C-alpha positions in Angstrom: 11.7 6.8 7.9 8.7 7.6 5.3 5.2 6.6 5.6 4.7 3.3 3.8 1.2 5.6 1.7 4.3 8.1 0.6 6.3 4.7 -0.2 3.5 3.4 -2.3 3.0 6.8 -4.2 5.6 5.8 -7.2 3.8 2.7 -8.9 0.3 5.6 -9.0 -1.2 6.0 -11.9 0.3 3.1 -14.3 -0.5 3.1 -18.0 -1.4 -0.5 -18.0 -2.4 -1.1 -14.5 -0.7 -3.6 -12.5 -0.9 -5.2 -8.4 0.8 -2.6 -7.4 -0.6 0.5 -9.6 -4.1 -0.5 -8.4 -3.2 -0.7 -4.6 -1.6 2.3 -5.0 -4.4 4.3 -6.2 -6.8 2.8 -3.9 -4.6 4.1 -0.9 -4.8 7.7 -2.4 -8.7 7.4 -3.3 -9.2 6.4 0.2 -9.7 9.0 2.7 -9.6 6.8 5.8 -6.3 4.7 4.5 -3.5 5.3 7.6 -1.6 7.9 5.6 1.0 8.5 8.3 1.8 4.8 9.4 4.6 3.0 9.7 3.0 -0.3 11.2 2.6 -3.7 9.5 -0.2 -4.4 12.0 -2.4 -1.0 11.4 -1.9 -1.5 7.7 -2.5 -5.1 7.2 -5.8 -4.2 9.6 -7.0 -2.0 7.8 -6.3 -3.9 4.5 -8.4 -6.7 6.1 -11.3 -4.6 6.8 -11.6 -2.9 3.7 -9.5 -4.9 0.5 -9.9 -3.3 -2.2 -9.2 -6.3 -4.6 -8.2 -10.2 -3.5 -4.9 -9.9 -4.0 -4.4 -6.9 -2.2 -2.9 -8.3 0.6 -0.6 -10.7 -1.2 0.8 -7.4 -2.6 0.3 -5.4 -0.1 3.4 -7.9 2.1 5.1 -8.0 -0.9 5.6 -4.3 -1.3 6.4 -4.1 2.4 9.3 -6.2 2.4 10.6 -3.7 -0.2 9.6 -0.9 1.9 11.3 -2.2 4.6 14.3 -3.0 2.4 14.3 0.3 0.8 13.6 2.6 3.4 15.7 0.9 6.8 
């Protein structure tokens, strides 16, 4: 299974930024993000402590569901 970070890189660099692309760009730029993790709890805790923008946790939850569906 690919890491969640690897899955998210498909959303990077959007010409018209979306919440998905903003989260992906932030994950790319944050050197401490758990880039090899496949754990919802680990990533969720990290986001709660380092939230990049107000809607980030809701966006994460939505994208996590896509990740689990598409990567399993």
